[in-house]
C-alpha positions as CSV (number, residue, x, y, z in Angstrom):
1,M,186.8,126.6,13.6
2,M,183.9,126.1,16.0
3,V,182.7,128.0,19.0
4,I,182.5,126.4,22.4
5,A,181.6,128.5,25.4
6,N,182.2,131.7,23.4
7,Q,185.7,130.6,22.4
8,M,186.9,129.9,18.9
9,V,188.4,126.4,18.8
10,E,190.3,124.8,15.9
11,E,188.7,121.5,15.0
12,S,190.9,118.4,14.5
13,Y,190.7,117.8,10.8
14,I,193.5,116.5,8.6
15,E,193.8,119.7,6.7
16,N,194.2,121.7,10.0
17,I,196.9,119.2,11.2
18,L,198.7,119.5,7.9
19,R,198.5,123.3,8.1
20,M,200.0,123.3,11.6
21,N,203.0,121.4,10.1
22,K,203.6,123.7,7.1
23,G,207.2,123.4,6.0
24,K,207.8,119.8,7.3
25,I,208.8,117.0,5.0
26,G,206.7,113.9,4.9
27,T,206.0,110.8,2.8
28,F,202.5,110.9,1.4
29,Y,200.5,107.9,0.2
30,F,197.7,108.4,-2.3
31,T,195.4,106.1,-4.2
32,F,193.4,106.9,-7.4
33,E,190.4,104.8,-8.5
34,N,189.8,103.7,-12.1
35,N,193.3,104.6,-13.2
36,P,194.3,102.1,-15.9
37,K,198.1,102.8,-15.6
38,W,198.5,102.9,-11.8
39,N,196.3,103.5,-8.8
40,A,198.8,104.4,-6.1
41,L,201.4,107.0,-5.5
42,E,204.1,107.4,-2.8
43,T,205.8,110.8,-2.8
44,R,208.0,112.8,-0.4
45,G,207.3,116.5,-0.2
46,V,207.2,119.7,1.9
47,I,203.8,120.8,3.1
48,E,203.1,124.1,1.5
49,T,199.4,124.3,2.5
50,A,196.3,122.3,2.9
51,G,192.6,123.1,2.4
52,R,189.4,121.2,3.0
53,D,189.7,119.4,-0.4
54,H,193.3,119.9,-1.4
55,L,197.0,119.5,-0.4
56,I,199.9,121.4,-2.0
57,L,203.3,119.8,-1.6
58,S,206.6,120.9,-3.0
59,H,209.5,118.7,-4.0
60,P,212.2,119.0,-1.4
61,E,215.0,119.4,-4.0
62,T,213.5,121.1,-7.0
63,G,210.8,123.2,-5.3
64,K,208.3,122.1,-8.0
65,R,204.8,122.3,-6.5
66,Y,202.1,119.6,-6.7
67,L,198.4,120.0,-6.1
68,F,196.6,116.8,-4.8
69,K,192.9,116.2,-4.0
70,M,192.6,115.4,-0.3
71,I,190.1,112.6,-1.0
72,N,193.0,110.7,-2.6
73,L,195.3,111.0,0.5
74,D,195.4,107.7,2.4
75,Y,198.0,108.6,5.1
76,A,201.3,110.4,5.6
77,T,204.5,109.6,7.6
78,F,207.0,112.0,9.1
79,D,210.5,111.6,10.5
80,E,210.0,114.3,13.2
81,P,207.3,115.1,15.7
82,L,204.2,116.8,14.4
83,N,202.7,120.0,15.8
84,Y,199.3,119.1,17.1
85,I,196.8,120.7,19.5
86,P,194.1,118.3,20.6
87,P,190.7,119.8,20.2
88,K,189.0,121.1,23.3
89,L,185.9,119.2,24.2
90,P,182.8,120.6,25.8
91,P,182.5,120.0,29.5
92,G,181.3,116.5,30.4
93,I,182.7,114.8,27.2
94,Q,185.9,112.8,27.6
């Protein structure tokens, strides 16, 4: 959150966008450096929550929960529209 003209405004960070879409199923793509066995992961999951440095997903069928480091997230895809509120910019900035 940041304050613009005495109003609290949600900043447009990945973790905030993921939190706005809690409960939605997506496909998440991760990479991991220096891993001798594999360095990439593609997984489907339900967004449980997200923080500045982490993402918690649950398996859509088993409910098992997974904790991922946000730094390893490359991108995500969804089969439905995402909830998103564009950030409000200060006057004079487009």
